N, C-alpha and C positions, 0 to 999 in steps of 0.2 A: 197170540194178539186178537183171538176172539174178545177177550177182555174191553181191547178198545175201544169199541165200538159201544160198548156200555158207559163210558168214559161222556161226561163233559164236554160239548165241543170246544170251548175252546183251551180244556187239558188236552182231548186227543191232536189238537196243533203245536201243542208244546211237545206231547212225546213223540211225534213223527220227527219234529225240527229234531230231538235230541238223538230220535233215531239214528236221524240222515247224518247229523257230527258227529256219532261215533261209528260209523258204514266209514265217511272218508277219514275217518281218524286211522281207525283198523287198514281201510286201502295204503294211506300211504305209509304206514308203519311197514307191512309187505314191502311194499317198495323200496323203504329205506331201504328195510332187511336186506331184500335182494342185490340192491346195491354193492351195501357193504360187503356182503358175503363173495360177491361175485369177483369185483373190484378185489379184495384182499385177496383171493384164491387167484386167480389170474392176474395179474397186472403186477411186474414186477421191475420193469426197466423204465427210465421217467427222459430215457434219453431225444425223447422227438415226442410233437404234439399228438399222436397220432396213436393208437393202436398197431405193434404190426399183427402178420396172420394168424400168427401163436396163440397172443392175445382177445384178438378178433373172436375165433374162433374158441376158445375157452370160455369166453367171456358168454355169447351163445350158447354153447352149449349148458353152463351152469343157473344161465333166468332159464330156460327151457326146463332143465332138471327141476326147479325150484320152486315153478309155477306146475308147475306137473303132480310135483310132493304136493302144494298146498291145497291142490284144487280134489286130490288123491285124500286128504288130512279133512278137508271140510264134505266130503262124501260120507265119511264113514262117521264125521258126528253126528251127520244128520241122519244116518241109519241109526246113529244109536238113539238120538233123540226120538226118535219114531220109535225104536222097541221100548224105550221106557215110557214114552208114551202111551203105547200099547199094553204094557203092562199094568201103569195103573190106573187102564181104563179097564182091564178086567178084575184084578182086586175090587175098581167100585162097582163092579155087575157082580161078583162072588158075594162081595160082603150086602148086597139087597136079600 
């Protein structure tokens, strides 16, 4: 993201707008995946308009686990990226 400051202002605006759109799309995709996975795993009866106790509990637990897993994957990805950047910086430093 450091390179963004070197772009002309109108390109920076376009870049940031595209980045926001990508983040929104990713958020909606994650939400849709969560809903689909938990619904398919937990809801088995369509006899009433509302979920029964088991289904409600199952959906809450499923959603909680999914969100925790997503956060953990994001954290591990960030750690991996930081390690890759450190290695690249070390390699550049060693090459001088």
